[in-house]
KERO-857305 format. One record per residue (C-alpha): y, x, z; residue in one letter. Coordinates in steps of 0.1 Angstrom, whole numbers, padded with zeros to 4 digits, always signed. Layout:
REM KERO-857305
YXZA/...
//
This chain:
REM KERO-857305
+0515-0356+0171M/+0496-0331+0153Y/+0462-0346+0138D/+0447-0306+0139H/+0448-0275+0163D/+0447-0253+0137L/+0446-0260+0097L/+0429-0226+0078V/+0441-0223+0045V/+0418-0197+0026G/+0385-0183+0010S/+0350-0197+0015A/+0325-0172+0001N/+0292-0171+0001A/+0279-0137+0020D/+0251-0116+0006L/+0240-0090+0034V/+0217-0060+0028I/+0219-0033+0061G/+0214+0002+0049V/+0211+0034+0068E/+0242+0049+0050R/+0268+0032+0022R/+0264+0048-0009P/+0285+0075-0024A/+0301+0073-0060A/+0272+0073-0087G/+0245+0069-0057E/+0218+0044-0051T/+0201+0043-0021V/+0176+0014-0009L/+0182-0013+0016G/+0171-0046+0040S/+0161-0074+0028D/+0188-0095+0014L/+0208-0121+0033A/+0227-0153+0024V/+0254-0164+0046H/+0281-0188+0048P/+0314-0169+0049G/+0349-0159+0038G/+0379-0157+0057K/+0392-0191+0058G/+0358-0204+0060A/+0351-0182+0090N/+0385-0185+0106Q/+0377-0224+0107A/+0342-0222+0117V/+0355-0196+0143A/+0379-0224+0163A/+0360-0251+0160A/+0330-0235+0180R/+0359-0230+0203L/+0369-0262+0204G/+0397-0267+0183A/+0404-0295+0164R/+0401-0275+0129T/+0404-0281+0096A/+0400-0260+0057L/+0417-0265+0031L/+0400-0245+0006A/+0378-0246-0028R/+0341-0240-0036V/+0324-0243-0065G/+0296-0274-0076D/+0265-0249-0067D/+0240-0243-0041A/+0263-0215-0027Y/+0293-0243-0023G/+0268-0270-0004R/+0257-0242+0020L/+0293-0235+0030L/+0302-0275+0031L/+0272-0281+0055D/+0279-0247+0078S/+0318-0260+0084Q/+0304-0299+0091R/+0278-0285+0115A/+0307-0267+0134A/+0326-0296+0139G/+0356-0287+0107V/+0375-0312+0089D/+0364-0307+0057T/+0384-0336+0037A/+0404-0304+0026G/+0373-0287+0007V/+0380-0292-0028L/+0351-0288-0053E/+0348-0276-0090G/+0368-0252-0113G/+0345-0220-0109A/+0315-0208-0092P/+0314-0204-0054T/+0334-0172-0042G/+0307-0144-0034V/+0312-0111-0011A/+0289-0086-0015L/+0283-0068+0017I/+0267-0035+0029T/+0263-0030+0065V/+0253+0006+0080D/+0237+0014+0115P/+0266+0015+0137S/+0277-0022+0122G/+0305-0010+0102D/+0305-0027+0067N/+0318-0025+0031S/+0326-0059+0014I/+0334-0065-0024V/+0349-0094-0030V/+0340-0120-0064S/+0367-0149-0060P/+0350-0172-0078G/+0367-0205-0067A/+0390-0195-0047N/+0412-0181-0072G/+0414-0219-0081H/+0431-0227-0048L/+0465-0236-0064T/+0502-0241-0052P/+0496-0278-0065A/+0463-0284-0044D/+0483-0273-0015V/+0513-0300-0025R/+0485-0322-0025A/+0474-0322+0009A/+0508-0318+0020A/+0498-0344+0041G/+0470-0322+0062L/+0494-0292+0063V/+0520-0312+0081R/+0493-0326+0104A/+0487-0292+0120S/+0501-0278+0148R/+0493-0242+0132V/+0479-0231+0101V/+0462-0198+0091S/+0460-0181+0061A/+0448-0149+0048Q/+0449-0133+0010L/+0417-0139-0006E/+0435-0168-0021I/+0460-0164-0049P/+0493-0150-0031L/+0513-0180-0046E/+0497-0209-0032T/+0502-0189+0007V/+0541-0194-0003V/+0534-0232-0011E/+0518-0234+0027V/+0546-0217+0040V/+0575-0243+0019R/+0548-0270+0031S/+0551-0263+0072L/+0558-0293+0091A/+0592-0283+0114P/+0575-0269+0146G/+0543-0259+0137S/+0533-0220+0136R/+0520-0199+0108F/+0498-0172+0111V/+0488-0147+0083L/+0462-0118+0080N/+0474-0102+0050P/+0439-0091+0035S/+0429-0079+0013P/+0469-0062+0015P/+0490-0066-0007R/+0532-0065-0006P/+0546-0096+0008L/+0578-0114-0001P/+0607-0119+0026A/+0595-0155+0026E/+0559-0150+0036V/+0573-0123+0062L/+0597-0148+0076A/+0574-0172+0087A/+0546-0154+0101C/+0545-0156+0140D/+0525-0134+0141P/+0514-0115+0110L/+0481-0100+0121I/+0472-0062+0107V/+0446-0036+0112N/+0451-0002+0104E/+0445-0002+0067H/+0466-0033+0063E/+0493-0017+0080A/+0493+0012+0061A/+0492-0005+0025V/+0520-0028+0035I/+0542-0002+0051L/+0532+0022+0022G/+0558+0047+0026E/+0578+0037+0061E/+0544+0044+0078R/+0552+0078+0096S/+0527+0092+0125G/+0498+0078+0139A/+0514+0058+0166D/+0505+0022+0159P/+0532+0011+0181E/+0559+0027+0152D/+0537+0011+0130W/+0541-0025+0149A/+0579-0021+0152R/+0583-0011+0113T/+0564-0041+0105L/+0586-0067+0125L/+0618-0053+0110A/+0603-0063+0078R/+0609-0096+0088G/+0581-0116+0111P/+0591-0127+0145R/+0557-0110+0157S/+0530-0086+0148V/+0494-0078+0163V/+0481-0046+0151V/+0438-0045+0154T/+0430-0011+0164L/+0389-0016+0166G/+0373+0001+0198A/+0411+0010+0211Q/+0419-0026+0214G/+0449-0045+0197A/+0487-0041+0203L/+0509-0070+0198V/+0548-0068+0194A/+0579-0093+0188S/+0613-0094+0202A/+0604-0091+0238E/+0590-0057+0227G/+0552-0043+0224V/+0526-0045+0247T/+0488-0030+0245R/+0457-0055+0246V/+0428-0034+0260P/+0395-0037+0241S/+0363-0052+0257V/+0328-0030+0253R/+0301-0041+0243V/+0272-0025+0218D/+0283-0034+0184A/+0256-0045+0161V/+0275-0062+0128D/+0313-0063+0124T/+0312-0082+0100T/+0335-0119+0106G/+0350-0103+0136A/+0383-0097+0123G/+0384-0132+0112D/+0367-0149+0148S/+0398-0125+0165F/+0425-0143+0144T/+0412-0176+0148A/+0411-0174+0184A/+0444-0155+0184L/+0459-0186+0166A/+0442-0217+0184W/+0456-0202+0215R/+0490-0201+0208L/+0490-0235+0199G/+0478-0242+0230T/+0507-0225+0244G/+0496-0190+0256S/+0522-0161+0249S/+0509-0143+0221L/+0495-0112+0248A/+0476-0139+0264E/+0462-0153+0228A/+0452-0115+0217A/+0429-0107+0249A/+0416-0139+0247Y/+0408-0133+0208A/+0394-0098+0220A/+0365-0113+0238R/+0357-0136+0214V/+0354-0106+0184G/+0336-0087+0211A/+0306-0113+0219V/+0308-0118+0174A/+0302-0079+0166V/+0272-0083+0193T/+0253-0106+0169R/+0244-0103+0130R/+0263-0123+0105G/+0294-0135+0101A/+0293-0175+0113Q/+0263-0173+0128E/+0280-0149+0153S/+0311-0166+0160F/+0311-0178+0200P/+0313-0209+0218T/+0344-0210+0246A/+0312-0212+0272D/+0299-0178+0262E/+0336-0163+0258V/+0337-0174+0294E/+0302-0159+0303A/+0317-0126+0288L/+0351-0128+0310T/+0328-0131+0343G/+0310-0100+0330E/+0343-0086+0329E/+0353-0090+0362G/+0371-0124+0361G/+0402-0112+0341V/+0411-0138+0314R/
//
């Protein structure tokens, strides 16, 4: 019996967001909107997104003993996330500097802060939490060696989901555990390097799959996504909405997909549901504040003709 549907092991940041008419070129200064501060970080975002959908969710992360850390903890608890695994201290809370243009596209620079102090020893100390989780999701805004320790701590029968962001080469041990590995076009390019050939995402997915993951999901923005496994490659259509802010949309997609896989959905079914979750998220500003409840996703499903 699992205590949690999903454990997210990852980063927790304060998002410092400024709207701009256009993002600056090198050496250029542009004026922006008033600064807005939101709870964020890929790990914290995924935990809130899953909890909002109704998943029994826990977070293993590290924040600073400061105002930003308290903001993040308050946000997790308000969403219903189990924060027993959130550690405090070691460094200031991580910060993400985000600019958002009128189309909703963003650029992000992250100062890891306390996230860089989430260690393999912290994972070993939380081994009971890891083993009590049906699905474990991670990203790369924490040290890679910590992600390796997560893989080594998984319970038999649990599922590991990885979004390698920011992207870097991955050891075979981590790749072999991914079910799925979730990448966007940029992340696929970095991981594949010279092996990426042509503009066909199906080929990228097959090449990634040959690296060792049990399954792969490639997200393609407005073009939807595709899923790849030993059973083949399947396209998942996007949901058309008027995007306001894409911050956190990928995190909501990953969280929704990971949770639905744990409930028994196929990879294609989980990705289709996750696309709807991400579609709702981009119609609102901010990251965690934009994440929908299950009822809000159902409302969008109804507008789309009742297809799930």
